[in-house]
C-alpha positions in Angstrom: -49.9 -29.3 -14.6 -49.5 -29.0 -10.8 -51.5 -26.4 -9.0 -49.6 -24.5 -6.3 -51.6 -24.1 -3.1 -51.6 -21.2 -0.7 -49.7 -23.2 1.9 -47.0 -24.2 -0.6 -46.6 -20.6 -1.8 -46.2 -19.4 1.8 -43.7 -22.2 2.4 -41.7 -21.2 -0.7 -41.7 -17.5 0.4 -40.5 -18.5 3.8 -37.7 -20.6 2.3 -36.7 -17.7 0.0 -36.6 -15.3 3.0 -34.5 -17.7 5.0 -32.2 -18.1 2.0 -31.7 -14.3 1.7 -31.1 -14.0 5.4 -28.5 -16.8 5.2 -26.8 -15.1 2.3 -26.5 -11.9 4.2 -25.1 -13.6 7.3 -22.5 -15.5 5.2 -21.5 -12.3 3.4 -21.1 -10.5 6.7 -19.0 -13.3 8.2 -16.9 -13.4 5.1 -16.3 -9.6 5.3 -15.2 -10.0 8.9 -12.8 -12.8 8.0 -11.3 -10.7 5.2 -10.8 -7.7 7.5 -9.3 -9.8 10.2 -7.0 -11.6 7.7 -5.8 -8.3 6.2 -5.2 -6.9 9.7 -3.1 -10.0 10.6 -1.1 -9.6 7.4 -0.5 -5.9 8.2 0.7 -6.7 11.8 3.0 -9.5 10.6 4.6 -7.2 8.0 5.1 -4.4 10.5 6.7 -6.9 12.9 8.9 -8.3 10.2 10.1 -4.8 9.2 10.8 -3.9 12.8 12.8 -7.1 13.4 14.7 -6.7 10.2 15.4 -3.0 11.1 16.8 -4.0 14.5 18.9 -6.8 13.1 20.4 -4.7 10.3 20.4 -1.4 12.0 24.2 -1.0 12.0 24.5 -2.1 8.3 21.8 0.4 7.3 23.5 3.1 9.3 26.8 2.5 7.6 25.1 2.5 4.2 23.4 5.8 4.7 26.5 7.3 6.3 28.4 6.4 3.1 25.7 7.9 1.0 25.7 11.1 3.0 29.5 11.4 2.6 29.2 11.0 -1.1 26.7 13.8 -1.3 28.9 16.3 0.4 30.7 18.5 -2.1 33.4 21.0 -1.6 32.4 24.6 -1.7 34.5 25.2 -4.8 32.3 22.8 -6.7 29.2 24.5 -5.5 30.5 27.9 -6.6 31.5 26.7 -10.1 29.1 23.9 -11.1 30.0 21.6 -13.9 27.8 22.4 -16.9 27.1 20.4 -20.0 26.7 22.4 -23.2 22.9 22.2 -23.0 22.6 23.3 -19.4 25.2 26.0 -19.9 23.2 27.4 -22.9 20.0 27.3 -20.8 21.8 29.0 -17.9 23.0 31.8 -20.1 19.5 32.3 -21.5 18.0 32.5 -18.0 20.7 34.9 -16.8 19.9 37.3 -19.7 16.3 37.7 -18.6 
């Protein structure tokens, strides 16, 4: 059985301390790399969305204009909404109270 001397014990403690310090430095650098990587991904996605918006601006405008035209209803439809039997029954119950 080998006996550990005081010098060897101090040397092992020093190595352990350096190992812990190295782990913390590596973890810190890894966190920085992850943050920078996510930031780069975010910037690229924003730039891609801006470029695609500029390229397809007229197409998007036409699409939403057509959607807006489809949503406009004549005032006669708003005055006399089309009821299904269930919604008409519910409407009559609500009007009673």
